[in-house]
Every structure is written in structure tokens, then in C-alpha cells.
N, C-alpha and C positions, 0 to 999 in steps of 0.2 A: 720451971715454967718455960714453955716453948716460945721462942720469939715470933712475933707476928710476921706474916708475909709482907715484906716491905713494898712489893711491887703492886699491891692492890691500890695504894693511894699515892702513887708517884705522880707528881704534877710537873708539867713542863713549862718552861719559859715561853711566853707568847710575845716576846719582844720582836717587833717587826720594824724597828727603826731603819734597818738597812735594806728594807724591801723584801726580805726573805719571808716566805710563807711559813706560818706556824706549823710545827710538826706535832704529830700525835704522840702521846706517851707510850712507853713500852709497857705492855700489860702481859702478865704471866710469862715473863722472860727470865730465866735464871741468870744470875751474875756469874761470869767466868772469872776465876781468880788464877792468874798465871804467876806461879811462884818462881822467882829468880834469885840468884845469890852466888857468891864466890864458893869455890870448893871448900867443904868443911864448915860452912856457916850453919849447917843444920837444916837444910831445906826439906829433906825427906822426913826427918824427925818432926819438923814443924807440920808437914802435911799429915803425918800419922796422928799427931795430937789434935790437929784441927778436925780431922775426920772423926776421931773418938768423941771430941767435944760436941760436934753437931749431932752425932748419933745419940748422945746422952740427952740432948735437947729435943729429940724426936724430929730433927730436921736432917734426914740422911742426904748427904751430898752425892753428886755424880763425879766420881774420881777417875782421872785419866793419867796414866804413867807414860811420860815421853822420854824416859831414859832407857835406851836399848842395852846399855852395858851393865846395869845394876844386876847383882846376883840374886837378891831377895828383896821383894817389895813388902814392907812391914804394915801395909794397910790394904784393905779390900779395894782393888781397882776394877772399875766397870769396863774400862778399855785399857789394854796394856800393849804398848808398841812391840813388845817381845813376842806377842802372839801373831804378829803380822810379819815382822822382819827378824831374821836370825843374824844377830850382830857379828858373831864369829864367822859365819859363812860369808857374810859381806866382806869382812876383812880378808878372808882367804881367797875369795873369788876375784876381788879387785886389787889384791896385793897392797892393802892399806895398813896404816898404823892405827893405834887406838882412837885418836881424835878423828882421823879420816874415816874410820869405820862408823863412828857416831854420826858424823855429818852426812855420810852417804845413807845410813839407815834412816835418818830424819828426812832426807830428800825423798827416799822411796815411800816413806809413810805419808809425806805431804801430798803425794800424787793421789792418795785415797782419802784425803781429809774431808772431801765432800760427804763421804759415808759417815764419818764421825759427826759432822754437822747435822746430818739427818737423825742420828741417834740422839744427839742433844735436843734437837727440836721435838722429837717424840716424847722426851721426858720433861718438857717445859712445864707441864701442869703438875708434875710430881716433885720436882727438885727446885730448891731455892738457890743453891750454889753448885757451880761446876768448878772443881779444883784440879789444876794441871800441875804436875810435878815435872820439872825440866831436868836435863842432864846436869851432872856435877860441874862440868866445865861450862861456865856461864857464856863464854864467847861462842861456843858451838851453837847455841840457840839464839843468842841475842843478835849476832852479826851474820848469821847464815841466811840464805834465801828461804830455806824451809821454815825457819823461825819467823821470818817476816810474813810468809804466806799464812802460817797458822794463826799468828796474832791478828793480822788484818782480816782474815776470814771470820774469826770470832767477833772482832770489834764491829764488823759490818752488820752483824745479825743479833748480837747479844750485848748487854752491858758488860764491859770488860775492865778489870782493874789489874794493874801490875803491882805485885808485892815483891819488894826487894828485901831479902833476909840478910841482916847484918850480924856478924859475929862480934858481940859486945866485948867479951874479954880481950880479943885481939885489937880492938879499936881504942883501947886505952892509950896507945901511942898516937899522938896527934897526926903524925905523918900517915900512918895507916888509916886513921879515921878520914883524913882528907882524900886519900886514894879511893876509899869506898864512896865518899860523897861525889867525887868526880865521875866515877863509874855510874852511880845512880842518876846523876844529872844527864849524862850522855844517853842513858836508856830512856829517861823521861822525854827528852827532846826527839829521840828517834821514834818511839812508839806513839807519842802524842795521845796518851791515855791517862786516866786517873792513876795516881802513883801513891803508894804507901810504903814507908820504910818500917820494917819490923825488926826491932832490936832484940835478937834472940839470946838465950842463955843468961837471963837476968837473975836466975837462981845462983849464979856464980858471982856476978858483980852487977850492981845497980846500973841502969842506963841513964841515971840523972846527969852524969858528967857529959854525956853525948848531947842530951837535950839542952844543957846549959851552953855548950859550945855552939849549938845551932842558933841559939837566941841571943847570946852575949858575945860580941866580937872581941871585947877586951879579955874575956876569960880564956878564949882560945889563943889569943896572942900571948897571954901569960904562960899557958901550957907549953908554948913553943920556945920559951926562953932558954930551956935546958938543951934544946936542939941547936947544934952549931953547924950542921952539914949544909951543903948547897941545896939539898932537897928541902930543908926547913925554910930557907929563904924563898924558894918557889912556893911552898905551902902558905907562907904568909901572904904572898901576892894573890894566890888563888882563893884564899879565904874571902878577900874583898869581892872577887868575881861571883862567888857563890852566895853572897848575902841575899840577893833577890830570890834565889832558889830556896834558901832556908825559910823565907817569909811565906812561901806558898805551899811548901811540902808538908805532908802529914806524917807523923811517926807514932809508934806505939811500942811499948816494951812487953815481951812475952817470954815464957819459959816453956820450951817443948817438953821438958822433963816433968815439971810440976803442974803445968796447965795454967799458970798464972798469966793474966792479961788477955785471955782469949775472948772474954765478953766485950772488953773494950775494942779488941780487934774487929769483932763482928759489927760493932757499932760504927767503926770507921769505914768498914766495907759498905755498910748501908748508906752512909753519907757520900761515899765515892760513887755509888750507883746513881744517886740523885744528881750528883755533879756530872756524871757521864751523860745522863739524859738531857740536862739543861745546856751543857757547854760542848761536850765532845761529839755527841751524836749529830747535832746540826753541822758541825765542822766536817765530819765524815761524809754526810750526805752532800754537802757542798763540794767536797773534793771528788766524790763519785760523779756528781753532775758535770763538773768541769772536765773530768776525764772522758765522759761520754761525748760531750760537745767537741772536745779536741779530736777524738777518734772520728766523729762524723765529719769534721772539717778536713781531716786528713784524707778520708775516703773521697770527699767531694773534690779535693785538690787532685787526687790521682785520676779521677774520672775526667776532669777537665784536661789534664795533661795527656791522657789517652786520646781523647777526641781531637786535641790540637795536633798531636803527632800523626794520627791516622787520617783525619778528615780535614785538617787545616782550619778548624773553627771551634767555636764554643759548643757546649752541649746543647743540642736542640731541646726546646721546651717540649715540643711534640714531634714525633717522627713524621716525616713527609709521607711515608707509606700509610701510616695510620690516618693521616688527614685526608688521603685520597679515597679512603674507604667510607662509604656512606654509613652514617649511624642509624639510618632509618631501616626498619625491617618491614618489607611489603609482603603481605599474604594475599595471593591471588585466589579468588573463589572460582570454582568450576562454573562454566557457562551453562551447562545442563547437568541434571542429576545423573550420576553414574558415568559421567564422561571420564573421570579418573580411572575407573575400572576398565572401560573400553580401551583407553589409551595404553594401560598396562598390558592388556590382553594382546593388543595389536603389536606392541613392542616385543612381546614374548614370541608371537608367531613369526615375526620377521627374523628374530634371532634363530629360531628353529630351522627356518628355510635356508638361511645362510650356512648353518651347520651341515644340513643335508647336502647342499651343493658342494661344499668343501670336501665332505667325505666321498662323494661320488667321483670328484676329480682325482682324489687319492687312489681310489680303486682302479680307475681307468689308467692312471700312470703305472700302477703295479702290473696290470695286465700287459701293457706295452713292453715293460721290462722283461717279463717272463717270455713273451713271444720272441723278442730279440735273442734271448739266451737259447731258446729251442732252435731257432733258425741257424744261429752260429754253430751250435753243436752238430746239426745235421750236415752243414757244409763241411765241417772238419772230418766227419766220418765218411 
């Protein structure tokens, strides 16, 4: 059974306690799912299974591949960065290494991302989800200028959810688990968007231990008893810091191999979409408004500085030249009928007379020059 379109009945918070005007709900806007994760966590396999799952539910997604270095994309991509930027040519042309080539390719693609936004907008009525697969090196997208541009561009126009794919078997080690949680926390506070942790590969090992560690501080401390390194001591301290992070974060276990957990994943995405519309969208609109006011204030400051340096005073409210010009428009009526035509005819005749006199003087001057030349020639002979 196909899942209903969640955007048809999205309600928004009308809380105006802080004086902010209520915002209108997002209608017929697809949810953008940005898939992030450490190398080897199974991001591409997750996107492949998610795409297959949505097609099986008759909800075909709009899929975008943002990894320029991938050799083969195992899912049907509507937009592929490799069609726009040649990763190997970028490396060769700019003499870059693998990571530098990926960053530069993303930067070049980001300069044309407005066209991608137009494509997504044109499919708003047809697609419920837009899925973006990012490069394998998480830092290349997360901490680059192009990644920030792409994320903020999507979040400013569409409901956007960050999905962090976690490699569950590797996270059995509590130190590795804590490293993943710290990275997830840093991404959450950097993007300021709804965040969902996807614990992948639960067909190999259950994710119950990770969920227990996130909800039970004592259980995580007990798991650290066998760790005696300096890093384990740091992990114990950091676990206290992340306690609030665990209280608000959402997580779900999935298997990209068997398809287990994807119905729950889509349910969490729907909840995150409502959360975006109620909490994150007003914040983005407030930040955009503050940025606009700041830019206007800076322009006004520059104008005042310019007038002070060049004219020794403040910006005039009205120009003195404009004030000296009368704002009244006077239309003078002719005193007699046809007087305008007579005046125009008289002016034309006067102009013709002056032209004839000027031409006559020119002819007389030329005759005198010719006469002088003839007289001079006769005298020489």
C-alpha cells in the first residue's frame, strides 16, 4: 500500500509569543534527504535500497548523485554530477589529488546548483522525496563551502533532513561509537536541520546495544570498563556532554541488504518533515531576514560614509536640485486657433532663409578665391 502524501496535511505552529508572524505551511514540497556517513558505512547501498523501496511503494523519488569519483552508480539517478564535471580531468587540469579533485568538482557543480533547484521545483508535484547521495569522504561535503551552499540552498526552499548513516558492526567498540556520535553532533549543530541517525547493517548485528548506550548512561560506562587507554577516559567524559544530544536525536536501524527497517525510516522522515516546518523553517526565515537587514544597514553605512567624505555631511533627504525644480506641469493653450501651426511655419521659413544666406556667402567666398588664383597665375606668366 502506497504511503499517503504527508505534505497534504502538514500543519504549522502558529505560536506568536515572540512577536513573529505566523508562517504558511509548505504545500506540495518534496522532502530532501541528504545522506551522509563515514567511508564504508554503506551510504550508496542505503540509497540504492531506499530507491528500490520507494519504487516498490509507487512513490518514485528524485535521486541526485553528488559523488564525482564513483565508478558505478547502482541506482537510477535523475541528476548525476559526473554528467556535469569530469573528476579525472579536474585532477589533471588543476594538478590535484583525489580529495582535492572531489572538492573542486563539487565547487564547480555548486556554481550551477540553481539549475538543480529549478529541476527539483519542476518535479515538486510528482515527487515526495528527493534523495542526495554524497561523496564517500564525509568531510569533503560536510566541511566544504560547496556542501554548505548545497545544503543551505535546499533548506531555504524545501523541507530538508540530514541522514547520518552509521556502520553498526564497527560501532560495537564504544570508542568508535563515541567518535561517530561526536561527528554526528557536530554535523547537527553545523547544519541546524532535522537529524536522523540510521544504523545500517543490522542484518549482521542488532543495533539494540547502540540504542541502549544512547539511553542508558550506566550501560555505556560499563562497556568502557574494558578500555584502559587515554581515549577511553576522554570517551567517558564526552559521554556526559552528549547526554542532551541523545535525548533529542532520532535513530532507526536498517539493513541495506535485506530492506529491514525502511518503513520505520520513512515514518521518521515524515516526522522530521513536520519538525522542519514547525521549528527549523521559522528559524531559517528569521536568519534570512536578519541577514537582509544587516546587508541593508551596511549599504546605508557605506552611503553615509561616501557623502561624509565627498560632501562633508549626511545624506540629504532630498536633492537640492530636485527641490529647485517645480513639480507643477503647466500646459499653455494657444491664444488663437491655428496659432501653433502658423508659429511652426514661420520658424521653418526663418530657418530656410538663414540657410540660403549662408550658402550664398559660401559661394561668394569661393568665387573670390578662384579669382585670386587666376590673377596670381597671370602675373607669374
